[in-house]
GUMI-682306 format. One record per residue: x, y, z of N, C-alpha, C, O in turn. Coordinates in pm, whole numbers, padded with zeros to 5 digits, always signed. Each point is the difference from the previous one (the first is absolute). Layout:
N
XYZXYZXYZXYZ
...
//
This chain:
296
-04480+17117+15721+00071-00086+00102+00117+00091+00052+00083+00052-00074
-00087-00040+00209+00111+00075+00064+00045-00054+00145-00079-00058+00074
+00202+00082-00045+00026-00051+00132-00037+00101+00106-00008-00033+00118
-00013+00153-00158-00055+00097+00099-00076+00107-00081-00020-00016-00120
-00018+00114+00179-00079+00103-00082+00073+00082-00120-00060+00060-00090
+00201-00069+00106+00078+00086-00092+00092-00076-00096+00043+00053-00102
-00009-00196+00141+00089-00050-00076-00035-00138-00061-00054-00089+00066
+00089+00077-00193-00044-00114-00089+00099-00138+00064+00114+00008+00045
-00180-00103-00057+00074-00128+00049+00128-00017-00103-00009+00036-00117
+00117-00087+00166+00128+00002-00072+00014-00147+00008-00009-00057+00109
+00035-00021-00242+00013-00143+00011+00120-00039-00082+00004+00023-00121
+00088-00078+00181+00143-00038-00075-00040-00119-00055-00048-00090+00069
+00066+00080-00218-00031-00138-00072+00135-00058-00040+00073+00048-00087
-00047-00166+00167+00132-00085-00020-00031-00114-00078-00089-00079+00031
+00169+00067-00144-00006-00104-00108+00129-00030-00057+00091+00083+00006
-00076-00210-00067+00113-00033-00077+00039+00114-00112-00086+00053-00070
+00209-00026+00062+00048+00129-00075-00064-00004-00152-00025+00103-00064
+00003-00225+00019-00058-00004-00159-00153-00014-00004-00050-00046-00102
-00029+00084+00208-00137-00016+00020-00055+00125-00081+00051+00111+00017
-00149-00130-00099-00072+00131-00055-00112+00035+00097-00109-00057+00010
+00155+00157+00056-00104+00045+00109-00085+00103-00035-00079+00031+00088
+00073+00039-00206-00074+00134-00043-00146-00037+00013-00061+00084+00067
-00021-00192-00115-00119-00011+00044-00031+00006+00142-00098+00062+00042
+00182-00129+00038-00033-00003+00153+00012+00144+00056-00091+00049+00066
+00196+00011-00092+00016+00132+00031-00117+00109-00046-00049+00085+00074
+00028-00101-00170-00105+00105-00063-00142-00040+00066-00082+00089+00026
+00053-00226+00002-00136-00029+00072+00021+00051+00137-00101+00052+00049
+00215-00055+00032-00009+00042+00139+00014+00151-00008-00054+00065+00090
+00120-00001-00186-00018+00156+00002-00137+00047-00022-00043+00098+00062
-00037-00173-00162-00119+00031-00043-00095-00009+00133-00095+00077+00014
+00124-00165+00070-00098-00022+00117+00049+00110+00119-00047-00009+00114
+00136+00102-00146+00042+00088+00111+00117-00040+00082+00019+00044+00113
+00056-00125-00169+00122-00048+00087+00135+00060-00047+00015+00002-00122
+00075+00043+00191+00134+00044-00049+00080-00129-00007+00066-00036+00097
-00071-00037-00213+00075-00129-00013+00140+00036-00066+00011+00076-00097
+00078-00130+00152+00139+00023-00045+00105-00118+00003-00032-00092+00075
+00151+00078-00143+00077-00096-00001+00139+00041+00068+00023+00120+00015
+00054-00202+00019+00127+00045+00086+00086+00115-00075+00032+00101+00063
+00001-00115-00187+00065+00089-00082-00064+00130+00004+00067+00096-00039
-00192-00075+00080-00067+00124+00009+00045+00083+00133-00018+00121+00011
+00063-00183+00063+00060+00062+00136+00148-00034+00037+00050+00051+00101
+00006-00118-00165+00154-00055+00031+00089+00110-00031-00017+00054-00109
+00107-00011+00184+00094+00087+00000+00110-00058-00093+00041-00115+00016
+00006+00197-00112+00120-00041-00094+00112-00039+00095+00021+00066+00101
+00051-00173-00133+00109-00055+00095-00024-00080+00103+00092-00050+00065
-00229+00026-00036-00042-00074+00108+00016-00152-00044+00000-00029-00120
+00014-00064+00216+00015-00155-00025-00162-00052-00009-00099+00073+00006
+00101-00203-00020-00119-00075-00007-00081+00019+00135-00119+00031-00001
+00182-00048+00104-00070+00000+00152-00051+00149+00006-00119+00024+00021
+00210+00072-00038-00055+00130+00016-00115+00030-00105-00093+00072+00037
+00093-00110-00136-00102+00042-00075-00119-00073+00033-00102+00068-00011
+00084-00189+00050-00103-00083+00051-00059+00081+00130-00119+00032+00006
+00205-00007+00085-00040+00079+00115-00058+00136-00014-00093+00040+00069
+00150+00025-00156-00062+00125-00042-00141+00001-00062-00087+00083+00027
+00075-00191-00117-00133-00022-00060-00093-00046+00108-00115+00045+00000
+00149-00123+00086-00090-00054+00115-00039+00105+00090-00117+00019+00032
+00225+00059+00015-00028+00090+00111-00117+00113-00073-00087+00055+00068
+00100-00034-00195-00097+00105-00042-00140-00061-00039-00085+00077-00044
+00060-00191+00057-00123-00077-00034-00082+00005+00126+00050-00005+00113
-00177+00016-00138-00101-00038+00101-00040-00153-00026-00056-00058+00094
+00077-00004-00198-00017-00115-00021+00093-00074-00109+00038+00071-00093
+00000-00193+00093+00069-00048-00080-00066-00141-00080-00042-00102+00055
+00048+00130-00186-00052-00104-00091+00105-00080-00062+00069+00058-00084
-00047-00164+00105+00091-00101-00068-00052-00083-00109-00098-00072+00014
+00164+00083-00122-00054-00099-00113+00092-00117-00017+00120+00018-00021
-00174-00135+00029+00060-00125-00009-00029-00057-00150-00116-00039-00018
+00195+00029-00079-00016-00062-00115+00044-00155-00002+00045-00053+00103
-00058-00015-00217+00036-00137-00020+00141-00005-00019+00060-00103+00031
+00002+00203-00079+00162+00008+00005+00055+00030+00121-00016+00115+00043
+00079-00198+00023+00052+00033+00138+00083+00121-00016+00063+00029-00102
-00068+00047+00228+00068+00117-00002+00029+00035+00155-00092-00015+00081
+00209+00058-00040+00038+00009+00144-00054+00159+00046-00039+00014+00116
+00037+00090-00197-00014+00124+00054-00143+00007+00064-00011+00051+00112
-00089-00095-00171-00151+00021+00065+00005-00085+00135-00063+00052+00092
+00128-00173-00063+00006-00061+00122+00072+00070+00087-00048+00019+00111
+00171+00029-00141+00079+00084+00076-00068+00104+00062+00003+00014+00122
-00075+00076-00210-00082+00124+00030-00116-00028+00088-00032+00072+00095
-00034-00189-00135-00115-00051+00091+00063-00006+00142-00046+00072+00088
+00152-00157-00064+00044-00029+00126+00035+00116+00069-00023+00006+00121
+00083+00101-00189+00037+00141+00066-00133+00063+00038-00016+00048+00112
-00068-00048-00195-00129+00070+00040-00063-00055+00111-00045+00073+00088
+00035-00208-00083-00047-00059+00114+00074+00025+00139-00059+00028+00104
+00191-00042-00118+00072+00056+00125-00011+00127+00038+00018+00029+00118
-00052+00075-00217-00031+00135+00043-00128+00037+00042-00031+00113+00036
-00051-00222-00040-00130+00016+00044-00122+00078-00114-00102+00061+00030
+00147-00083-00136-00073+00053-00109-00112-00099-00038+00016-00122-00002
-00130+00185-00028-00118-00090-00048+00037-00048-00153+00047+00076-00085
-00076-00216+00065+00060-00065-00117-00095-00068-00076-00070-00082+00061
+00048+00099-00201-00074-00077-00083+00081-00069-00093+00087+00063-00060
-00108-00214+00037+00073-00070-00096-00096-00025-00124-00118-00037+00008
+00184+00062-00116-00082-00022-00138+00063-00126-00053+00120+00009-00025
-00169-00106+00007+00043-00114-00054-00060-00037-00146-00114-00045-00013
+00196+00067-00090-00049-00030-00127-00014-00145-00034+00079-00076+00055
-00165+00028-00134-00018-00145-00036+00142-00071-00022+00085+00035-00081
-00079-00137+00165+00136-00068-00013+00088+00030+00095+00089-00080+00026
-00098+00188+00035+00112+00062+00107+00002-00101+00123-00100-00067+00028
+00212+00061+00039+00032-00084+00105+00001+00086+00124+00086+00087+00009
-00184-00105+00094+00016+00083+00109+00073-00066+00126-00024-00114+00042
+00113+00201+00009+00073-00057+00113-00078-00043+00122-00091+00076+00031
+00107-00167+00032-00078-00021+00121+00010+00108+00097-00107+00043+00042
+00196+00000-00008+00039+00113+00078-00092+00115-00006-00025+00068+00100
-00033-00041-00235-00081+00115-00018-00147-00036+00008-00081+00090-00017
+00041-00207+00041-00151-00024-00025-00083+00083+00105-00117+00031-00023
+00176+00001+00129-00077+00068+00096-00051+00158-00028-00069+00068+00075
+00121-00034-00200-00044+00134-00038-00098+00002-00111-00008-00105-00064
-00066+00200+00029-00103+00024-00094+00059-00044-00141+00090+00063-00056
-00151-00181+00002+00007-00040-00133-00078+00030-00103-00119-00011+00030
+00139+00049-00147-00102+00010-00113+00075-00070-00112+00118+00014-00031
-00203-00085-00018+00064-00083-00126-00074+00035-00137-00111-00042-00032
+00188+00119-00038-00067+00072-00132+00118+00031-00075+00113+00005+00050
-00143+00020-00187+00077+00031-00094+00027+00157+00000-00090+00078+00030
+00210-00037-00062+00031+00160-00003-00074+00052-00121-00021+00121-00001
-00019-00188-00093-00079+00057-00118-00143+00036+00039-00070+00078-00065
+00032-00138+00174-00142+00031+00052+00004+00034+00136-00041-00088+00076
+00081+00199-00022+00046+00039+00132-00121+00037+00093+00029+00050+00109
-00152-00066-00138-00106+00036+00062-00006-00055+00143-00021+00073+00096
+00041-00205-00088-00001-00075+00143+00120+00063+00075-00012+00012+00122
+00114+00025-00176+00115+00042+00069-00044+00151+00061+00025+00029+00117
-00086+00055-00202-00042+00124+00053-00089+00006+00095+00000+00084+00089
-00098-00194-00108-00108-00015+00115+00050-00021+00128-00043+00065+00095
+00161-00180-00080+00049-00041+00117+00091+00138+00070+00000+00025+00120
+00065+00047-00213+00059+00122+00042-00076+00089+00052+00042+00063+00097
-00160-00041-00145-00120+00092+00046-00027-00047+00138+00017+00072+00098
-00054-00183-00094-00044-00069+00122+00092+00024+00134-00040+00044+00107
+00175-00085-00142+00093+00008+00112+00039+00141+00043+00034+00030+00114
-00042+00061-00227+00026+00130+00047-00111+00062+00072+00023+00094+00076
-00145-00139-00094-00118+00067+00088+00008-00053+00149-00044+00065+00095
+00100-00180-00083+00019-00045+00142+00093+00080+00091+00108+00044-00040
-00153-00029+00158+00091+00087+00092+00128-00098+00028-00002-00123+00008
+00118+00217+00004+00135-00058+00038-00026-00082+00128-00057+00053+00095
+00097-00183-00090-00002-00071+00122+00105+00056+00103+00089+00074-00042
-00097-00106+00172+00090+00049+00081+00107-00119+00026+00011-00087-00087
+00063+00081+00197+00105-00083-00007-00061-00145+00034-00099-00013+00072
+00168-00094-00131-00045-00119+00011+00004-00058+00125+00104+00022+00061
-00194-00096-00001+00005-00057+00135+00111-00106-00014+00019-00045-00113
+00052+00004+00209+00100-00112+00017-00057-00135-00051-00109-00041+00040
+00177-00019-00119-00067-00133-00062-00023-00102+00137+00076-00003+00097
-00173-00061-00111-00041-00085+00102-00037-00148-00057-00088-00019-00083
+00170-00083+00142-00034-00140-00043-00141-00026+00005-00072+00063+00076
+00025-00160-00158-00129-00043+00027-00009-00153+00032-00105-00049+00043
+00215-00024-00067+00003-00130+00049+00056-00022+00139+00054+00087+00068
-00075-00225-00029+00049-00024+00139+00035-00141+00010-00027-00079-00091
+00088+00044+00199+00031-00164+00012-00122-00072+00027-00104+00061+00027
+00110-00194-00035-00107-00084+00038-00002-00006+00142+00107+00002+00061
-00238-00009+00010+00009-00037+00123+00045-00159+00045-00021-00095-00076
+00073+00083+00186+00036-00123+00009-00074-00117-00028+00040-00096-00066
-00165+00112+00128-00104-00107-00019-00013-00031-00159+00009-00115-00042
-00029+00220-00040-00013-00035-00120+00126-00077-00083-00011-00093-00080
+00129+00159+00122+00131-00075-00056-00008-00151+00042+00015-00091-00081
-00038+00075+00201-00010-00141+00055-00079-00084-00083+00044-00103-00050
-00176+00153+00034-00100-00090-00054+00049-00024-00147+00007-00115-00043
+00025+00218-00032+00040-00014-00143+00128-00103-00020+00014-00072-00098
+00072+00080+00205+00118-00092-00006-00033-00136+00040+00070-00093-00039
-00186+00071+00124-00048-00135+00027-00078-00054-00110+00007-00122-00015
-00068+00177-00051-00049-00033-00133+00099-00038-00107-00020-00096-00074
+00122+00168+00065+00104-00046-00094+00060-00143+00045+00035-00082-00085
-00024+00059+00217+00053-00117+00056-00081-00110-00009+00049-00111-00022
-00172+00127+00038-00117-00109+00020-00081-00033-00110-00056-00110-00004
+00043+00195-00088-00098-00018-00119+00073-00032-00128+00104+00062-00025
-00145-00149-00053+00067-00039-00125-00029+00105-00105-00087-00033-00081
+00136+00141+00066-00027+00106-00076+00031-00010-00140+00113-00042-00025
-00188+00071-00071+00029+00011-00141+00021+00140-00027+00005+00085+00088
+00008-00060-00223+00022+00157-00031-00129+00101+00018+00011+00118+00032
-00131-00184-00059-00123+00058+00036-00009+00040+00156-00016+00116+00038
+00026-00215+00040-00005+00043+00143+00112+00099+00054-00016+00071+00099
+00124-00073-00170+00132+00083+00021-00053+00128-00031+00000+00084+00090
-00046-00054-00202-00043+00135-00032-00093+00045+00105+00022+00110+00053
-00122-00180-00017-00108+00050+00103+00080+00039+00127-00021+00108+00055
+00115-00197-00006+00068+00031+00121+00088+00118-00014+00020+00073+00097
+00028-00054-00203+00094+00113-00038-00079+00124+00019+00030+00088+00080
-00148-00085-00169-00070+00138-00008-00056+00013+00161-00014+00116+00040
-00011-00199+00033-00040+00002+00139+00099+00083+00083-00035+00095+00069
+00164-00139-00080+00118+00055+00061+00018+00140-00054+00005+00086+00088
+00005-00043-00211+00024+00122-00053-00111+00089+00054+00027+00108+00053
-00150-00152-00065-00101+00090+00026+00006+00036+00151-00024+00114+00041
+00057-00218+00041+00006+00007+00159+00128+00106+00027+00017+00057+00108
+00060-00042-00210+00115+00089+00033-00014+00145-00060+00096+00077-00001
-00219-00043-00049-00025+00115-00047+00013+00043-00141-00009+00120-00026
+00029-00212-00073+00019+00019-00131-00142-00055-00061-00084-00054+00071
+00071+00071-00199-00108-00038-00080+00032-00123-00122+00043+00025-00113
-00066-00126+00153+00023-00102-00106-00108-00033-00117-00118-00014+00034
+00147+00004-00142-00109-00032-00090+00044-00108-00078+00110-00007-00055
-00205-00082+00052+00028-00134-00088-00007+00030-00166-00086+00067-00058
+00191-00130+00006+00003+00030-00170-00132-00059-00045-00046-00095+00064
-00019+00144-00168-00101-00051-00057+00037-00090-00131-00079-00054-00078
+00222+00052+00078+00052-00089-00117+00136-00047+00040+00101+00059-00038
-00099-00174+00121+00118-00037+00074+00107-00033-00099+00115-00008+00043
-00140-00014-00184+00102-00062-00079+00079+00129-00061+00084-00021-00087
-00108+00154+00131+00068+00094-00070+00124+00038+00083+00072+00097-00027
-00053-00177+00125+00150+00007+00070-00012+00043+00163+00103+00003+00067
-00202+00022-00021-00017-00003+00141-00141-00014+00038-00094+00018-00077
+00083-00059+00227-00110-00044+00063-00065+00115+00079-00122+00003+00013
+00199+00087+00038-00069+00110+00090+00073+00139-00027+00121+00006-00024
-00192+00089+00028+00060+00145-00011-00035+00065+00140-00109-00004+00056
+00212+00058-00018-00022+00052+00131+00035+00178+00001+00096+00050-00057
-00188+00017+00126-00002+00142-00007+00015+00035+00146-00050-00062+00094
+00134+00180-00089+00035+00045+00137+00069+00133-00015+00100+00008-00072
-00142+00090+00131+00059+00136+00001+00146-00022+00037+00089+00061-00058
-00067-00144+00149+00140-00010+00054+00095-00064-00106+00122+00008+00018
-00178-00077-00141+00075-00041-00087+00043+00093-00133+00075-00029-00094
-00148+00143+00118+00027+00101-00128+00135+00029-00009+00047-00014-00113
+00029+00050+00198+00142+00038-00016+00097-00118-00014+00113+00020-00044
-00155-00148+00080+00079-00123+00013-00012-00063-00160+00092-00019-00080
-00209-00001+00066-00020-00117-00116-00119+00057-00100-00021-00056-00108
-00049+00162+00147-00105+00034-00080-00118-00072+00032+00010-00081+00093
-00124+00094-00152-00121-00068+00005-00063-00046-00125-00011+00080-00093
-00031-00196+00081+00004-00102+00106+00122-00077+00001+00058-00013-00108
+00000-00050+00230+00093-00110-00015-00067-00137-00030-00095-00048+00062
+00154-00001-00156-00062-00126-00049+00070-00135+00058+00122-00017+00010
-00213-00067+00024+00063-00110+00072-00053-00136-00075-00117-00009-00038
+00205-00089+00021-00019-00155-00051+00020-00086+00106+00110-00005+00057
-00219-00076-00017-00001-00078+00114+00036-00143-00074-00073-00036-00093
+00181-00043+00132+00039-00146-00023+00013-00079+00120+00054+00046+00100
-00098-00161-00106+00028-00116+00084+00138-00023+00027+00041-00002+00116
+00039-00019-00225+00127-00015-00010+00077+00110-00065-00043+00053-00103
+00157-00017+00160+00079+00103-00092+00063-00034-00108+00078-00095+00002
-00099+00159-00100+00054-00041-00154+00045+00117-00066-00074+00098+00006
+00193-00089-00075+00045+00114-00063-00094+00040-00110+00005+00116-00039
-00088-00198-00013-00090+00033-00096-00115+00103+00049-00054+00076-00080
+00031-00081+00182-00105+00086+00094+00068+00146-00001-00068+00098-00029
+00183-00087+00056+00074+00116+00003+00017+00067-00132-00012+00122-00007
+00041-00197-00103+00001+00040-00148-00136+00044-00038-00022+00099-00070
-00065-00175+00119-00154+00053-00041-00035+00123+00054-00060+00075-00077
+00081-00035+00188-00012+00134+00054+00079+00093-00058-00049+00105-00041
+00172-00129+00029+00079+00079-00052-00026+00071-00146+00021+00118-00028
-00078-00230-00067-00042+00019-00139-00122+00102+00018-00011+00098-00073
-00072-00124+00168-00138+00073+00006+00055+00160+00038-00043+00097-00063
+00131-00086+00158+00059+00144+00038+00056+00067-00115-00022+00120-00010
+00097-00185-00088+00061+00054-00107-00084+00067-00094+00037+00094-00070
-00175-00157+00070-00092+00037-00089-00094+00102+00024-00077+00050-00081
+00093-00021+00216-00104+00091+00083+00041+00141+00031+00117+00011+00035
-00188+00097-00041+00036+00117+00085-00068+00028+00124+00025+00100+00067
-00121-00195-00034-00074+00041+00133+00063-00079+00116-00043+00022+00113
+00154-00124-00135+00040-00045+00110+00165-00029-00024+00049-00038-00107
+00020+00061+00222+00156-00004-00022+00068-00098+00091+00122-00013-00007
-00194-00056+00091+00070-00098+00078-00097-00114+00027-00121+00016+00013
+00189-00139-00005-00091-00108+00004+00046-00096+00135+00112+00011+00051
-00217-00107-00003+00045-00077+00124-00031-00136-00050-00102-00014-00068
+00179-00091+00095-00036-00145-00019+00003-00043+00151+00092+00016+00079
-00203-00068-00060-00022-00076+00139-00025-00127-00014-00086-00034-00081
+00161-00067+00161+00005-00141-00023-00018-00072+00147+00012+00065+00104
-00038-00185-00106-00029-00080+00107+00113-00090+00035+00052+00001+00111
-00016-00075-00202+00107-00105+00022+00148+00049-00061+00010+00042-00115
+00079-00050+00187+00136+00040-00030+00063-00095-00094-00019-00121+00017
+00100+00169-00125+00053-00094-00087+00108-00080+00046+00086+00060+00064
-00071-00183-00083+00088-00099+00042+00142+00035-00033+00088-00035+00080
-00056+00102-00188+00118+00037-00051+00053+00144+00082-00047+00111-00025
+00150-00136+00121+00038+00111+00082+00056+00131-00093-00030+00116+00029
+00113-00152-00140+00042+00101-00087-00132+00093-00064-00011+00123-00011
-00067-00215-00020-00123+00071-00072-00068+00095+00099-00044+00110-00034
+00037-00167+00177-00086+00065+00097+00086+00151+00033-00058+00104+00032
+00209-00117-00049+00057+00112+00042+00000+00104-00105+00013+00121+00023
-00030-00185-00163+00013+00116-00104-00116+00064-00037+00002+00110-00056
-00118-00179+00085-00138+00082-00055-00022+00123+00074-00037+00095-00069
+00049-00077+00184-00033+00126+00054+00052+00133-00054-00076+00097-00001
+00186-00089-00038+00051+00121-00065+00028+00007-00152+00026+00104-00062
-00033-00222+00016+00065-00017-00146-00095+00052-00102+00048+00028-00110
-00171-00011+00131-00100+00041-00109-00068+00148+00053-00114+00030-00034
+00169+00030+00091-00058+00132+00060-00023+00074-00144+00088+00003-00086
-00210+00053+00073-00095+00054+00113-00117-00101+00061-00097+00033+00068
+00133-00161-00112-00104-00112+00073+00077-00035+00128+00118-00034-00003
-00196+00043+00124+00042-00042+00114-00051-00126+00049-00111-00031-00045
+00168-00053+00129-00042-00130+00032-00009-00016+00137+00092+00051+00065
-00190-00116+00004-00006-00028+00138-00106-00108+00038-00114+00003-00047
+00155-00098+00135-00097-00096+00035-00110+00050+00071+00010+00109+00056
-00130-00184-00050-00109+00047+00082+00013+00008+00131-00055+00088+00066
+00131-00183-00015+00037-00014+00162+00084+00144+00020-00035+00085+00082
+00134-00073-00157+00092+00136+00036-00097+00103-00004-00004+00075+00098
-00077-00056-00195-00073+00120-00022-00091+00041+00108-00013+00118+00033
-00058-00225+00027-00109+00012+00116+00099+00022+00133-00043+00071+00091
+00154-00122-00081+00093+00004+00117+00032+00157+00001-00006+00064+00105
+00037-00012-00217+00058+00137-00003-00089+00103+00017+00036+00111+00039
-00182-00149-00071-00115+00085+00013-00025+00003+00165-00072+00086+00050
+00127-00169+00014-00018+00029+00138+00060+00123+00063-00046+00041+00107
+00162+00032-00176+00054+00108+00045-00003+00105-00089+00052+00107+00033
-00115-00119-00160-00013+00117-00064-00094-00018-00113-00033-00115-00030
-00017+00228-00042-00091-00001-00092+00041-00080-00126+00119-00026-00017
-00221-00018-00080+00030-00044-00131+00100+00061-00080+00090-00057-00062
-00118+00190+00071+00083+00110-00089+00149-00014+00058+00096-00016-00075
-00083+00023+00221+00128-00023+00073+00072-00131-00058+00116+00010-00038
-00180-00125+00032+00044-00111-00040+00063+00008-00134+00111-00048-00024
-00190+00115-00068+00024+00015-00162+00124+00079+00004+00096-00042-00065
-00086+00164+00141+00105+00083+00007+00140-00058+00031+00099+00034-00065
-00095-00129+00172+00101-00082+00054+00057-00089-00105+00121-00003-00023
-00215-00073-00046+00046-00083-00113+00059+00072-00114+00103-00034-00058
-00178+00142+00028+00063+00089-00123+00137+00040+00014+00087-00005-00088
-00074+00051+00229+00152+00058+00031+00080-00106+00003+00114+00017-00043
-00150-00137+00088+00080-00092+00007+00060-00062-00147+00117-00028-00027
-00230+00018-00053+00041-00046-00157+00091+00098-00059+00089-00039-00076
-00105+00171+00105+00066+00118-00052+00151-00004+00035+00094+00001-00079
-00093-00006+00218+00138+00026+00067+00087-00142-00004+00123+00005+00006
-00189-00123-00017+00078-00125+00001+00008-00052-00145+00091-00080-00025
-00180+00116-00080+00041-00068-00127+00114+00072-00065+00015+00122+00000
+00080-00230-00066-00034-00108-00027+00073-00100+00089+00022-00108-00055
+00018+00120+00173+00065-00080+00085-00081-00117+00019-00123+00003+00001
+00204-00124+00017-00074-00120+00023+00022-00052+00155-00057-00102+00039
//
């Protein structure tokens, strides 16, 4: 395994300081990789940032170990490596929590005591040619056309909708705006729809979960919030409702008070989709909740 005809691939292994790395390092070296840790290349007297930068600069590939014991240095070094354009592999041990911001990188779930899967991933990534500069990000979503927005709003005003028909209408609106809605196979788990969109990756992760209610109720917000707390696959939720609450104080309090659960009426959502994509609406709701909370 070589990055060229004359040089072995160099892999910087970042892990919590008390992690037993010898089995992994030995396996990588046995596969022809020059594996090292930060103290192998750090200069005496350098600070944490300088040490990390030296190790990352010296590497062809950065391998970050995430254990079930939370630690800051691997996440810090993963972020630095990503910012410097280094190829990155995440190794998640059983029970490890993965930051949503790192899910777009190569992830291997394996125990360090049996590093064969990690070695195979390193070998595969090193064999790949280095990619050129990334093209500028391009949004995939788009606003609704005026006819579609008018038709959906007319249905809201003229049809006696229940939650089942609301879900169908909402799926139509989201799909028409360029995202992918998927109905939950088990509605009692705390959400009705999951929405996937490349545009949501940096804002909310995928999927964005949605609970649909005819009447806005704090229990629906709590339901989604509890689901998010128990999951790693989703970080933001949305409650979409049809009928405004009669209590003005409750109506004002709900939108920001339970972040990361956002709240919007079906009517407002479709109106906002006239001028921007579904991800754009979610971004605006998220920013408003963050910047205005806990103001009433």
